[in-house]
C-alpha positions in Angstrom: 31.7 44.4 -7.5 31.1 45.2 -3.7 29.2 41.8 -3.1 31.7 39.6 -4.9 34.8 40.8 -3.7 32.9 40.3 0.0 32.7 37.3 -0.9 36.3 36.7 -2.4 37.6 37.8 0.8 35.6 35.2 2.7 37.1 32.6 0.6 40.4 34.2 1.1 40.2 32.7 5.1 40.8 30.1 3.5 44.4 31.2 2.7 45.8 30.7 6.2 45.2 27.2 5.2 46.4 27.0 1.6 50.1 29.1 2.4 52.0 26.5 2.5 55.8 25.7 1.6 56.8 23.7 -1.3 58.1 21.5 1.6 54.6 21.0 3.4 53.1 20.2 -0.1 55.5 17.2 -0.5 55.0 16.2 2.7 50.9 16.6 2.1 51.5 14.6 -1.2 53.5 11.5 0.1 51.7 11.5 3.1 54.2 12.4 5.0 53.5 13.5 9.1 53.6 17.0 10.2 55.5 18.8 12.6 54.0 19.0 15.7 53.3 22.4 16.7 52.5 24.1 20.0 49.3 26.6 20.5 50.4 30.1 22.1 47.0 32.3 23.2 47.8 36.0 22.5 46.6 38.0 24.5 44.0 40.7 24.4 44.0 44.6 25.2 41.5 45.3 27.5 38.3 44.5 25.1 35.3 42.3 25.7 36.4 40.6 22.7 39.5 37.9 21.9 42.3 39.2 19.8 40.8 40.0 16.2 42.3 38.9 12.4 44.7 41.5 11.1 46.4 41.3 7.9 45.5 42.1 4.0 43.1 39.4 2.6 44.3 37.3 6.3 47.7 37.0 5.6 48.5 37.3 9.2 51.7 39.1 9.8 54.4 37.1 10.5 57.9 36.7 10.2 60.6 33.9 9.9 62.2 35.6 13.1 58.3 34.4 14.9 57.3 37.9 15.2 53.2 38.3 14.9 51.0 40.9 14.6 47.5 40.9 16.4 44.7 43.2 16.2 42.7 43.5 19.1 39.6 45.2 20.8 40.4 47.8 23.9 38.5 48.7 26.9 37.1 51.9 24.6 33.8 50.5 22.5 34.8 51.0 18.5 38.6 50.9 19.0 41.0 48.5 18.1 44.8 48.3 18.9 47.6 46.8 17.1 51.0 45.3 18.6 53.6 43.0 18.0 54.5 39.6 19.8 58.1 38.3 19.9 58.8 34.9 22.1 56.5 36.5 24.8 57.5 40.0 24.7 54.4 42.5 23.4 54.7 45.4 21.8 52.0 48.2 21.2 52.3 49.7 18.3 51.3 53.6 18.5 48.4 55.5 17.2 48.6 58.5 15.1 49.7 61.4 16.7 47.0 63.9 18.0 46.0 67.0 15.6 44.0 70.0 16.3 40.6 68.9 16.0 41.5 65.3 15.8 42.1 62.2 17.8 44.7 59.2 16.9 42.6 56.3 17.9 42.5 52.9 16.1 45.9 50.9 14.4 45.3 48.7 11.8 48.6 46.1 11.1 49.0 44.7 7.6 52.3 43.5 7.2 55.9 43.0 8.9 58.7 42.5 7.2 61.8 41.3 8.1 63.6 43.2 10.1 60.2 44.2 12.1 59.3 47.0 10.0 55.0 46.9 10.3 52.7 48.5 7.5 49.2 49.1 7.6 47.0 52.5 8.8 46.2 54.3 11.7 43.0 55.9 12.2 41.9 59.8 13.7 38.1 60.7 14.8 37.4 64.6 14.6 34.8 65.9 16.8 31.6 64.8 14.6 32.8 61.1 15.2 34.2 60.8 11.7 37.0 59.1 10.6 40.3 59.7 8.2 42.7 56.8 8.1 46.5 57.4 7.1 48.8 55.1 5.6 51.1 54.3 8.2 54.7 52.7 9.6 56.1 51.4 13.3 59.2 50.1 13.7 60.2 47.3 15.7 60.0 49.7 19.1 56.3 50.6 18.3 57.1 54.0 17.1 54.8 55.5 14.3 55.9 56.8 11.3 53.1 58.5 9.1 53.3 58.1 5.5 52.9 61.4 2.8 49.5 62.0 1.6 48.0 64.9 0.2 46.6 66.7 2.5 43.0 65.8 3.9 43.5 62.8 1.5 43.2 59.2 3.5 45.1 56.5 2.6 46.1 52.8 3.4 49.6 51.3 3.2 49.1 47.5 2.4 52.5 45.5 2.5 55.9 46.8 2.9 59.3 44.9 1.4 62.2 44.0 3.1 63.6 46.8 2.1 61.3 49.3 3.7 59.3 50.1 0.4 55.3 50.4 0.9 52.5 49.7 -0.9 48.7 50.7 -1.2 46.5 53.7 -2.1 45.5 57.3 -1.5 42.3 59.2 -2.2 43.3 62.1 -2.4 40.3 64.1 -3.5 37.7 62.4 -1.1 35.7 62.2 -4.0 32.6 59.7 -3.5 32.8 56.4 -5.4 30.9 53.2 -4.1 33.5 51.5 -7.1 36.6 52.6 -5.9 39.1 49.9 -4.2 39.7 52.3 -0.8 37.5 53.2 1.5 34.2 55.1 -0.7 36.3 57.0 -2.4 38.4 57.4 -5.6 41.6 55.8 -5.0 45.3 55.7 -6.8 47.4 53.0 -6.3 50.3 54.3 -4.7 53.9 53.2 -3.6 56.2 54.6 -0.8 59.6 55.0 -0.6 61.5 56.9 2.5 58.1 58.0 3.0 57.3 59.8 -0.1 53.9 58.3 -2.1 54.7 57.8 -5.9 51.7 57.1 -8.0 51.5 54.6 -10.3 48.4 55.3 -12.5 46.1 53.4 -13.9 45.2 51.0 -17.0 42.6 53.2 -18.2 40.0 54.1 -15.6 39.9 56.4 -12.9 40.3 54.2 -9.8 43.1 51.6 -8.8 44.9 50.3 -5.7 48.0 48.6 -5.3 48.4 45.4 -3.0 51.7 43.1 -2.7 55.1 44.5 -3.1 58.2 42.3 -3.6 62.0 42.9 -2.9 62.6 43.1 -6.6 60.6 46.1 -6.0 57.7 44.8 -8.7 54.3 46.2 -7.1 50.7 44.9 -8.1 47.4 45.7 -7.5 44.1 46.2 -9.4 43.0 49.2 -11.7 39.7 50.0 -13.7 40.4 50.0 -17.3 37.5 52.0 -18.2 35.1 54.3 -16.8 32.3 52.8 -18.4 29.7 50.8 -15.8 29.6 46.7 -16.6 25.6 46.0 -17.3 26.2 43.2 -15.0 28.1 44.6 -11.8 27.3 47.7 -12.2 30.7 49.3 -11.6 33.4 49.7 -14.5 35.6 46.6 -14.8 39.1 46.2 -13.0 42.0 44.1 -14.5 45.2 42.8 -12.5 48.4 44.4 -12.7 52.6 44.7 -12.1 53.9 47.7 -11.8 57.7 47.8 -12.6 60.4 50.1 -13.8 57.9 53.0 -14.1 55.2 51.0 -16.1 52.0 49.6 -15.1 51.5 46.6 -16.9 47.5 44.8 -17.7 48.7 40.8 -17.5 45.4 39.7 -17.8 43.4 42.2 -20.3 40.1 41.7 -20.4 39.9 39.3 -17.8 38.8 36.0 -19.6 36.5 37.0 -20.6 34.5 38.7 -17.6 34.4 42.2 -15.8 37.0 41.3 -12.6 40.4 40.3 -12.0 42.1 40.4 -9.1 46.1 39.4 -7.5 46.1 37.6 -4.4 50.3 37.4 -3.9 52.9 38.6 -5.2 56.4 36.1 -5.0 59.9 37.4 -4.6 60.6 35.6 -7.7 57.8 37.6 -9.4 54.8 35.5 -9.6 52.2 36.7 -9.2 48.7 35.0 -8.4 44.9 35.9 -8.4 41.8 35.3 -10.4 39.7 36.3 -13.6 36.1 36.6 -14.1 34.5 34.6 -17.2 31.9 36.2 -19.4 28.9 36.3 -17.2 30.7 36.5 -14.1 29.4 33.6 -12.1 32.8 32.0 -13.0 36.5 32.5 -12.1 39.5 31.3 -14.0 42.9 31.1 -11.5 46.2 32.5 -13.0 49.6 32.4 -12.7 52.4 35.5 -14.2 55.7 35.3 -14.6 57.9 37.9 -16.8 55.6 38.9 -19.0 53.5 35.3 -19.4 50.5 34.3 -17.6 49.0 31.5 -17.5 45.3 29.9 -17.2 45.8 27.3 -14.2 42.2 26.2 -14.9 43.2 24.6 -17.8 46.2 22.9 -16.2 43.6 21.7 -13.8 40.3 22.5 -12.2 37.6 20.1 -10.3 34.4 21.8 -12.8 32.4 23.7 -10.7 33.3 26.8 -12.3 35.5 28.5 -9.8 39.1 28.5 -9.4 41.2 30.8 -7.3 44.8 30.9 -7.0 45.1 32.1 -3.3 49.2 31.8 -2.9 52.6 30.8 -5.0 56.2 29.6 -3.9 59.3 31.3 -4.9 59.5 27.6 -7.4 55.4 28.9 -8.7 53.7 26.1 -6.9 50.5 27.5 -6.2 47.8 27.0 -3.9 43.8 27.9 -4.1 41.1 26.4 -4.4 38.5 24.8 -6.7 34.9 23.9 -6.9 32.9 20.5 -7.6 30.1 20.4 -10.1 28.0 20.0 -6.3 29.7 23.6 -4.9 32.0 21.7 -2.6 35.0 23.8 -1.9 38.5 22.0 -2.1 42.0 22.9 -1.3 44.3 22.5 -4.7 47.7 23.0 -6.2 48.8 23.5 -9.4 52.5 22.4 -9.5 55.0 22.0 -12.5 52.1 21.8 -14.7 50.0 19.3 -12.6 46.9 19.8 -10.7 46.5 17.6 -7.4 43.5 17.9 -5.2 44.5 18.6 -1.7 41.8 17.5 0.2 
């Protein structure tokens, strides 16, 4: 599972090119020239390397007001620092406060909401060099606000909506599990409201993880459906879920015959998009879910290479992603109102 997930994360780099609005997609189809942009180089924070890529699945943190999130090296080897940048104003995000025997070091920014509230996690080190991650929110002025988790548990905040609700996971018992969705510890999907976590449960297996939370309070992620390892992946199968009104729903039971399914984005209108594997784990179908209905986008259109993945979706349900050709070429594609278009 780790290998396949890593491949998908590499493919997710394309998302920065595919996260287009409806207007942009329409321009691509009609041949209208794109707007011109100026390039602004954001500064590093003392390290030998340039700024790094923050964000979950490479959704670079950027608000409609122009606030960008940056993760950068520092002058201390192995220590990174996150900051926000708005029209030339840089605000460094505070590390976690030091505790007896633990020092705050790295800060990792995943998402910024429209009000400038940032979500991610901070890292503490003990005297042996072992690291401990804690889910964190940061106020617009950079002040750190650690999110609650059981004592000794590790946690990450992945997303934050415009009402300040955060989604992510907690590893409550630090039990090693190479098939988990956390950092090699058994993980549970959670959402935080006013800093207090609420467990979202699982679809039948041990591990789950929450990814996106929209302004409706819907949460998406993935969950193992049993604890029986799949014969191909060596890990229990997992399906994508949507959680709402206290209930976790498997939105693609059994995926498309395979053992893996995940969600890559959730819109405020309630569209969830992602992928599911087919029997054999070598082929992927893209999907879109809304209001209890799942659409297999690969049946709407595909380039025929066996790998289709949906990465982003607009409020109108227009979905962008990738599709491979029989020769293995990866191309950007658009599923829109029942039609399929290659954007390359």
